[in-house]
C-alpha positions in Angstrom: -7.2 11.2 -21.1 -8.8 8.3 -22.9 -12.0 6.9 -21.5 -11.3 3.8 -19.2 -7.8 4.9 -18.3 -6.4 6.4 -15.2 -3.2 8.3 -14.7 -0.6 6.7 -12.5 2.8 8.5 -12.1 2.8 9.4 -15.7 1.9 6.0 -17.0 -1.6 5.3 -18.2 -3.1 2.1 -16.6 -6.3 0.4 -17.7 -9.2 -0.2 -15.3 -8.3 -4.0 -15.4 -4.9 -3.3 -13.8 -6.6 -1.6 -10.8 -8.2 -4.8 -9.6 -7.1 -5.8 -6.1 -5.8 -9.3 -5.5 -7.2 -11.4 -2.6 -4.0 -10.6 -0.6 -4.5 -6.8 -1.2 -8.1 -7.0 -0.1 -6.9 -8.9 3.1 -4.3 -6.2 3.7 -7.0 -3.5 3.5 -9.2 -5.3 5.9 -6.3 -6.0 8.3 -5.4 -2.2 8.2 -9.0 -1.1 8.8 -9.0 -3.3 11.9 -5.7 -1.6 13.0 -6.3 2.1 13.0 -6.1 2.2 9.1 -2.4 1.7 9.0 0.2 -1.1 8.4 3.7 -0.8 10.0 6.8 -2.1 8.3 8.9 -4.6 10.3 12.4 -6.0 9.7 12.6 -8.1 6.5 10.1 -6.0 4.6 6.9 -7.4 6.2 3.9 -5.2 6.9 1.2 -5.5 9.5 0.6 -4.6 13.2 2.5 -5.2 16.3 1.2 -8.6 16.9 1.3 -9.8 13.3 3.1 -8.8 10.0 1.5 -11.0 7.3 2.0 -8.8 4.2 5.0 -8.4 1.9 6.3 -5.1 0.5 5.0 -5.9 -3.0 1.4 -6.1 -1.5 1.7 -2.6 -0.1 3.4 -1.3 -3.2 0.5 -2.7 -5.2 -2.0 -0.9 -3.0 -0.2 2.4 -3.4 0.0 2.1 -7.2 -3.8 1.5 -7.2 -4.5 4.5 -5.1 -5.6 2.6 -2.0 -3.2 4.5 0.4 0.1 6.1 0.8 3.3 6.0 2.9 2.9 8.3 5.9 6.1 7.7 8.0 9.7 7.3 6.9 12.9 6.2 8.5 16.5 7.2 7.6 18.7 4.2 6.8 22.3 3.7 5.6 21.0 3.9 2.0 18.6 6.8 2.4 15.0 7.1 3.6 12.5 4.1 3.4 8.8 3.9 4.3 7.8 2.5 7.6 4.0 3.2 7.7 1.2 2.8 5.2 -2.1 4.5 5.7 -5.3 3.6 3.9 -6.8 6.3 1.6 -10.2 7.8 2.8 -13.2 6.0 1.1 -14.5 8.0 -1.8 
């Protein structure tokens, strides 16, 4: 692998693409304050029981940058979909 690149699902991404947006940073801080997880609510919003301020694209961005993973799934009419995101352990 070339210096300065990371492997992400078979695609090389540069370090610049691993930067977190302010919304992603807020989502990480929110998750840390809520047992390290975000739950999915109807409409594709992620958060905790009292608040769901983050969209699916934010959570997908965190996963693509190695900041966490989906840890619970639910069966729907079109197959399984994620309902819980858990932060990765700090390195």
